[in-house]
Each structure stands twice: as C-alpha cells, then as structure tokens.
N, C-alpha and C positions, 0 to 999 in steps of 0.2 A: 442767164446762161445762154451761150451761143447755141443756136439750134442748127443742126446740119441740114444740108439739102435733102439728104436721105430721109431724115425725120419729117421734114415738111411734106415731101412727096408721099411718104408712108402714111402720114397723118391724114392727108387729103383722101387717099385711097381707102383708108380705114373708115373715115366718116362717110364716104360715099357708099361703101358696102353696108356699113352699120345702119344707116338710116334709109337706105333705098333697097334693102333686101326684100323685095316684094314677094319672093317665093318662100321666105322664111315664115313659118307659123308664129303668130304673136299671141302671148298670153298676158293676162292682167292679174297680178297678185295684189290684193288689198289687205294689208296687215291691219287687223282691227280686233277689238275685244268683242266677245260674244258670250252669252250666258250658257252654261252647261251644268247638268246635274249628274253627279255620281256619288255613290256611297251615302245616300240619304240626305245630301245637302247640295246646294247650288252656289256657284260663284262665276265671276267673269274670268275668262281665259283669253290669252292672245291667240289669234287664229289667222289663217289666210282664207279670205273670202267667206269667213264665218264657219268654215268647215274644220272638224277635228275627227280623225286626222285630216290634213289638208288635201287639196285636189291631186289626183294621180295624173301625171303627164305621160303621153304616149308619143314616141318618136320611132323613126327607123334608123338603123345604123348609117352613120355618115351625115345625118341631118344637121341643120343649124336652126335654132329657134331664138326668139327674142322674148324676154319676160320683163314687163314693166312692173316694178315693185313700188307700190304706194304705201308709205308708212302713215297710217291713220291711228296708230296706237299711241301709247304714252311713253314708250321707251325707244332708245336707239336700237337699230337692228341691222343685221346683214343676212343675206341668204347665200348658202353654199350648195353647190351642185356636186354631191358626194360621189367621187369615182369618175367624174367627167374630166378628162385630161386637159381640155381647154388649150389646144396647141397655140403657143405664142400669145395667149390672151389671159394672163393672170388677172387682169383688171376686173373680170367678171367671176373670179373664183369665190370670193366672199368672206374669208376669215377676217374678223375685225382686227384692225391695227397690224395686220400682216400684208394684205393686198388692198385694203381700202379702209377709210374711216367710215363709221356707221352712217346709215341713212337716218337722219334725225326726224322726229315727229313732224308730220306735215310735208315732208320732202318726198321726192321720187327719184328712182335710179333705174335706168334701162340696162339690162344685162343681156349680152349675147352669149348663148351657150352653144359651143361647137363640139359636136360628137364626131369621133373618128373610128377607132377600132372597137369601142365598147359595144357589147351585144349581150343583153340579158336584163338583170334587175339592178337598178341603182336607186338612189333616193336623194331628196333635197331636204335641207333643214336650216333653221336659223343658226348663225355662228357668232352670236353675241350672248354673253353671260350664259344663263341656262334657259333662254327662251325657246330652245329647240324642244323642250319638254312637250310643248303643244304646237309648235310651228314646224311641221314636217309633213312629208308625203312621199309616195312612191314615184319612181321614174322608170318607165318601162321602155327598153330599147329593143324593138323588134329587129329581125334580120332585114337586110336590104330587100327592097321590092324585087320579087321574082325568085328569091331564095327562101329557104326554110330552116328549121332546126336540124341539128345532127341526130335527132331522135324522132320517133313517130309523133306527128303533130297531135298535141293533146286536144281533147274535145272541148275543154273549158279551162280558162285561166283565171286565177283568183289571187290578187295581192293580199298578203297577210302581214300587217304591220303590228309588231310587238312594241307596246308602249307602256307608260306608267302614269299614275295619278297621285298627286299630292293634295291633301285636304288644305294644307297651308298654301298661301300665295307663293308661287315658285320663285319670284324675284326676291322675296324675303328669305327664303331658304338659301338662295345663292349668296345674298348679302351677309347672312349669318356665317356661312361657310367661309367666305372671303375674310370676314372680320376676325373670326375666332380660330379658323384653320383646322378644326377638328373633322370628324367623319361626317358631320352634318346629319340632317333629319332624313331617315329613310322614307321612300315613297310608301303610300298607304295601299296601293294596288298595282298589279300589272294588268295590262290591257291587251286584247286582241281586237284589232280594228276599232279601237276606241272604247270597247266595252270590257268591264272586269270579268264578267261571267257569274254564274249562279252560286258560286261558293262565297261570294261577298254579300254583305247586307244590302238590301234594296236594289239588287242588280238582276234578279232572275228574269223579269219581263223583257229586259233589253239584251239579254245574252245573245251573242251572235249565233245564228243557226245557218249552217251550210247544208242546203238540200242537194243531195247527189243521187245519181241514177246508176244502179248496178250495171257493170259492163263498160262504163265510160272511164276515161283517164283525165285527171285534173292536174294542171300545172299550178302549184302553189309557189308564189313569188314572195319569199319571206324576208322581211326587213327587221333588224333589231334596232329600233329607234330609242332604246332605253338609255338614260344618261349614265348609269353606274354599272349595271350588272350584265354578265353573260347569262344566257338562258339555255336550259334543256327544253326541247320541244318534241312532242310525240302525239300520235293519234292512236287511240286504243285499238288493238287487234289488227292493225294495219302496218305493213312494211312499206316504207317510202323509199323512193329511188332518187338519190342526189345526182343532179345533172349539171349544176352550175353554181358559181359563187362570184360575187363582185363583178358581174357583167362579163364573165368568161365561162366557157363550157368546160366540163370535167368528164373524165371517164366515169360512166354511171356506176354507182355502187349502192347497195341496199343497206338500210339501217332501220331499226325500230325507233330510234330517236336521233336527234342531231344536237350539237352544241353550237350556238351562234353568239359571237362576241358583239359588244356594242359597236354600232357602225357597219357591221358586216351584213351582207345579203347572201341567202342560200336559196337556190331553186330546186324543188323536189317534185317528182311525179307521184301522185296518189292514184292507185288503181282501185276503183270501187268494186271489190271482188269478195266482200264478206256477206254474211247473211244479213238481210234487212234488219236494221236495228238502229238505235241511237248510240253514238260513240263519242266520248269526250275527246276533243282536241285540247291539249293542255301544255302550259309552259311554266316552269319554276326556275328558281335562281341557281346559277352556278357561281360560286364565289369562294375566296379563301380568306376573307377578312374575318374579324372577330364576331362570334355570335352576338346578336342584339344590335349590330350596326348595319344590318341589311334587311330588306323586305323578304320574309320567308313564306309568303303566301303563294298561291297558285292561281293563275288565270285560266279560264276555260272558255271554249266555244263548243257547240254540239253539232256533230256531223250526223245528218239524218238521211237515211235511205228513203226513197219514195216507195209508195205501195201501201197496202193494207196489212197491218200487223200490230201486235201489241208490243211496244218497245220496253226494254228493261228500265226499271226505275229504282235508283238513279241510273243514268247511262253508264256503260262500261268505261272504266278509267284506265289510262295507259300506265305503263311502267316509266318512271323518271328516275334517273340516278340521284344519289344523295347530293346535297348542296355543295359539298366540297370534294366531289369525286374528280380529282385532277386527272387520273388515269383515263377516265371516260372522255374528258375534254381533249386531252392530248391525242388519244387514239383517233378521235374523229378528225382533228386537224391533220394528222399524219396520213389520213386516207385520201386527202384531196390530191388529184392528179389531172394535169391538163390532157386534152385529147391528143395533142402533138401528132397529128396526122397530116395527110396531104391537103385536106380541105381547111384544117385549122392548125397551121404550123406554129411553132414557138421559136423564139429568138433569144435564148439564154446567153448572156455575155459569158464568153469562155476565157478571154484574156482580160484580166482585171488590172486597171491602172490606178484605182483609188480604193484603198482598203480602210474601212472605218470599223471601230469597235466601240459601241456605245453602252455604257452601264446605265440602266434605268432604275432609279432608286427612290425610296421614300426616306425622308430625313426629318430632323426636328431642329428648329432654331433655338430651342429652350434649354441650352446648356447651363447647368448649375442653377436651375430655377430662374433663368433670366427673363422669362416671359411674365406678363402681368397675371395677377390672380384671375382664374377663369379661363386662361389660355394655355394651361400647362400641357394640354393634349394637342397643341398645334402641330400640324404636319407641314412639310415642305417636300417638293419632289424635284428631281433633277435628271439631266442627261449629262453623263461624264462630269458629275459634280458641279454642274452649272444649272441653277434654277432660273427659268426663263421669265423675264419681265416684259410685259407689253409696253411698247413705247407710246409716246403721246401723239405721234403721227405714224401713218403706216409705213412699213419697211419698203414696200414697193415704190411708193412715191419718193422716199428718201434715196433709194437706189437709182431710180430713173432720172431724178433731178440733181443727183450728186450732192445731197444735203448731208453735211457732216454731223456727227455726234448723236445720230439716232440709233445706230446699231454698231456692234463690233463684229469682227470676222475671226474671233479667236476661240471658237468652240473646239476643244481638243479632239483630234482624231482618235485618240486612245486615252483611257483613264491615266491619271498621273501616277496611280499606285495600283498594282495588281496584287490581289490577295484572294483568299478563299471567299468568293462573293456570296456563297450560299451557306456559310457556317452559321450555326445556331446563335453564337455569341460573337459580336463584333465590337471593336472599341467605339465608345460613344463620341469620341472626337471626330470620327469619320462621318457623323450624322449631319454635320452642318455644311451645306454646300455654299458656293459662291452665288451671288445674285448678278444677273446681267442679261442684256439683249444680245446674245451671241449667236451668229449664224455660221454656216459653212458654205463657202464659195466653190462651185464646181465648174470646170471647163465644159464647154459644149461638147457633147458626144462622149464624155468620159464614161468609163464603165466602172460601176461601183459595186463593191461587196460590203454590206453592212451587217455586222453581227450585233444583235441586241442581247445583252446579258442582264437578266433580272437579278437583283441583289436582295439580301436579307437584312439590310440596314434598317433599324427601327422595327420594321414589320414587313416581311416578304409579301408580295402581292402579284396577281396577274396583271397584265397590261395589254390593251388593245391598240397596237401602234398603227397609225394611219398616215399615209403620205399623199399630199395633194399634188396634182399635176402629172403624176406618173402612176403606172402600175408596176409591180415588182414580182419577181419569181421567188417563191419560198423554196430555197434549195436545201435547207437543213433545219432541224429542231431537235431538242433533247432536254433532259433534266440534268441539273447539276451545273458545274462550270464548263464553259466551252474549252475544248482542248484544241489549240491551233495546229497541232501536229496530227492528231488522230481524227478529229471530227470532220474536217474537209474531205477525208477519204470516203466518208459515207454520204456525201452530198448527192442529191438527186438532180442530175443535169440532163436527164432524158425527158422527163415529163412533169416538171414541177408546176404547181398551180400558180396562176397569175392573179394576184390579189392587189387590193388597195388598202385593206385593213386586215391585220392578222393578230391572233391571240398568242402572246408570249407567256408561257406558263410561269407560275410562281417558282422561284429557285431554278429557273431553266433558261434556255437560250433559243434564239431564232436567227437564222442566216438568210438574208435576202440579197438578190442581185437585180440591178436595173441599169439602163443606159440613160444618162442625163441629156436627153435630146429635146427638151422643152424649155426654151429660154424664158426666164422670169424668176419670180420669187414664189417659193412653194413651201407651205407650212408642213411640218411633220410634228405629230403630237400623239399623246395617248388619248384614245376616245372614251376612256373612263373619265368623265368630265371633272370629277373632283381632283384627279391627278393632274389634269390640265390646269385647273385653277391653282393648284399648288406649284406649278412651274414645270411640268414634264412636257417640254416641247422645244422646238427650235425652228429654223427655216433653212432651206437650201436656196441659194442664189445661183441659178444656172446662167452662165454668161452667153452672150450672143455668139453664134457661129459666123462664118465668113459670108456665105451667100445670103441674099435678101430673105429667102424663105426660112433661114435659120436665125432670124432676128426677131426680138420681141416686138409686138405691135405697140403703137403709141396709145395713150389713154383716150377714152371717149371724153367728150366735152362736159358731161354731166356727172363726173366723179364726185361723190359726196365730199364736202369740205370737212377739214378737221377742226 
C-alpha cells in the first residue's frame, strides 16, 4: 500500500512522542496467575501484578500515561481503558479483534492512555473472553492541578469495586457459554473489593471493614465490574449523595440506595452522621432474567464507626429493592442530571444529521428444533437483527490498511420491520437474526441521535450499552415502544447526564446524542457479557476530518500480530 507523506510524518511524530514522553507516568502491568482462596476453596486466577482486584491508577484530568502490558499468563488478552476517549488513538483502546489482536502469552504491548475531558471515576479491564472477571481495577481521574471538586472536598476517598467469584474456572464457564449458547453458570458470590462478606461460607474473617469517623465525609467511587448483572447498593441507616457517574459530575441528589449497571461507575458522598455502630454495606442483584439463572446472593462489607461502644450483632442491614424492581432501576437512571453550569458546561447536539434507531434483541437460532441435542436453549443477540461476529483480524487494522473482506458497512440505520417490539407474544420467525461483521461509518463531526429499543423477542432483558471512544448525552428514556412523534418532545436537552455506559430497561427505550469527533474505530456493545458473546455489538468507524488534528494517529510499532 502506498503510504502518504502525511502518514510518514505523522508516524514519525507519533513514535517520537510515544517513546520519548518523559513526563508521562509509566506503569507496568504483568498479567499472571496467582492463587486466591474464596468460599472455602483455592484456585489460580488471572491477575495484574498478582492483585485482585488489580491496581488502582491515579491521574489528573488531561494527563497522558503509558502502560506496558506483559502477558505472562496462559491466554491471549487485551486491556481496555473503560470510559477514556483516547482522542485519535484507537490503537490503545483494547477491545479484542475490534482495535487490536490480542497480546499473546509471552508478549508485551505498550499502550498510551490519553485523558482529556474525563474527571471522576473510571476503570480498566480485560477485553478478551471473560478474563475481566478477575483482571480489572479502578482508574481515578482527579481534577486538574490547582482545581477541585464542584462539591466540598471529602475527607477520605475510597474505591469500591463490585465484582463476582466463580468456583469454576472462568475460562471454562466462557467456553461452555460460547459452545452451548445458553444462560451459562451463574457466579457463586458477589464481591466488594474482592471479598464476598460474612453472609457467605468461610468468608467472615476477610470481610471488608471500613472504619469511619463520625463527622467526616467519605467519597465512595463505586465501579460495577460484574460480568452479567446490575446491582442495588446501599448502606444501612445512611442516605448517600450521588455526585458523579462515568467520570462526569452530576447535580447532587440523595438516595438510600443506587442501581448500577455492569460497566458503570457512580460516585457518592457518605456522611458519617449516625450513632456509632456497625452498619452493613450491601449489594444484591437487579435482573429481569428467569429465576434460577442468576446469582441471588448478597455481598456485604461492614462500616464501623470508631469509638468505644457495643455494636449491634449482627450489624444493621439496609433496605435493598427486590431483584426485579424495574421501577426502582429506571427511577434511579432518570434522576441523573449534569451540572450544566458555567464551570461545567455541556454541549448537547441540537441539530442532528444522523438518526439511528437500533433494536437490541435476544433471539434463537434453533427454529424447528434445528440445534443439536443439548443446545435447544441456545441464545443469540443482535442489533437491528444483525448478530455481530468477531473477525479473524482486527477491524481497525483492516480499515487503516484498506484490507478487504474483514467487515461490512451494511448495519441498518433502522430495523427492516417495525412492530410492537414489547408485545408478550411475537412470531418465532423473527427470532433468527442475520450473522455478520457489520459496522456503521460516520463522517467526522457528524451529530448522532441513537435510540436503543429493547425488544421482547424470545425473552425481554435489560441491556447495559457501552460506547468506546465517546461519551454521550442521555436525552430520553421510557418503558414500552419509542414513539417518534411524542417521545422527542419530552427529551431533556437542558442538563442530560454524560455517560459512556447506560442501562436500557427491559421492554423500554433509551435515546442518546453524541458528536462523532474522534476519528478511528470504536466498539459499541452490551456490557452484559453474555449478550456480547451472543452477538450484541457493532462498531462505529469515524472518518478523518480535514485538518491534521482531526486525523487518526498511525499505529505504534509493537501492535500485537494476528
């Protein structure tokens, strides 16, 4: 392929900056197995630097860091920097076969992580198979030096990572799901900062204990690192103040519990204003799937006030909604509002030139008992009736090098058929989607409105939709079918929240807007990982703009080979 003078010059400048960024903090991630004991038994799990959860990284708004990832494990792996927009640099974004081929065992890949407008709590995680079950950690983006929060500075900050634990080997769980296509094996425990809590067997001594002092304010940076489920989270007898989500500040509002989707982050302030005692911090599942196919246990930590007193035994337990309380979940999401003030302005696209309407559905390929015995409960997932297939080389490489036959650009902007998407009974012939690696190409700086419509094909479900390379404004949501004439009249265009992951309710819809101002290839998928395995995903290719600063950077020299 003929290489332009621009690409040669850009490549030189990129390499110079990449390898000679002396001011950039450098981190070393060694992916390796380590022994851990949970729920009365021990096993090896994949970790970063032997830690579970992995190391927390701390940066300031606008920083650039370099992370050297050494794969000393037994599996191919990639690392994704969830919520970091990575301007013009999709090469370090991380999703396997979308922007890179995996880092093979024994290999190394240097990733440059470029922060811009993000400020708050994000996280990083593996983006290969289900390895993120144990390969993940928090990513804290402080305000720029010399500035502070839009709320009184808390006395203490504490990352809270909500995770889960399988007694089985997680790779085998993934392989079984991929092979048989069913709901898969539910996890055996939920975790708070790596610990199940004292409601699980053999777990009481290691239960996380947060020692707090009356009169102080604590900023809890909460990450939902769980593969499958949303969670309700609460602290007994305490009202928490929600102040941020997905590295964006919010108008503060008080709640006795929150609902947090897989992949989402929520920042809350906890005021230590109760009588000295021991109080449970607890999280339990929010889901709309069939009973028996999810983990219905509760993870706990203990919030302990300091001082001399006789604590309650057991500690005081908080109220958590029922596992399928969709109203509670939707009401929480609807409460999110950006600050939208002089110090933290917003830029909601008002003139839309690209309208997209994506049905997100579960289906089944087993029409007329066509699947083999043992696979009759196989599921498949789709976006506008196209179930995404990973290619054999990454889409970004194919796009950059003009390699034909790797992906198509025929993802429909609208479903081929409009019907009552949330009806209780729908024709079975609509349950079988097409298979393909189809993406949507966007012009640089195009303004996009995308409506997600959840359907009730096969089985209605919630979806946690995540977009790489961009944040988006959530301008509307509701239950039932989206009404193109009435629902846009109710959009919040004044102070919508800026998110990178959002919960689309079962039998409901969500409208988002964003400007496609980041050239490159960017994954969009459901962060409920079994939905992603079944094919609920696609990618946006954002074309280069005209000026040099609107063009994608060239690849680094150590991109992992396919």
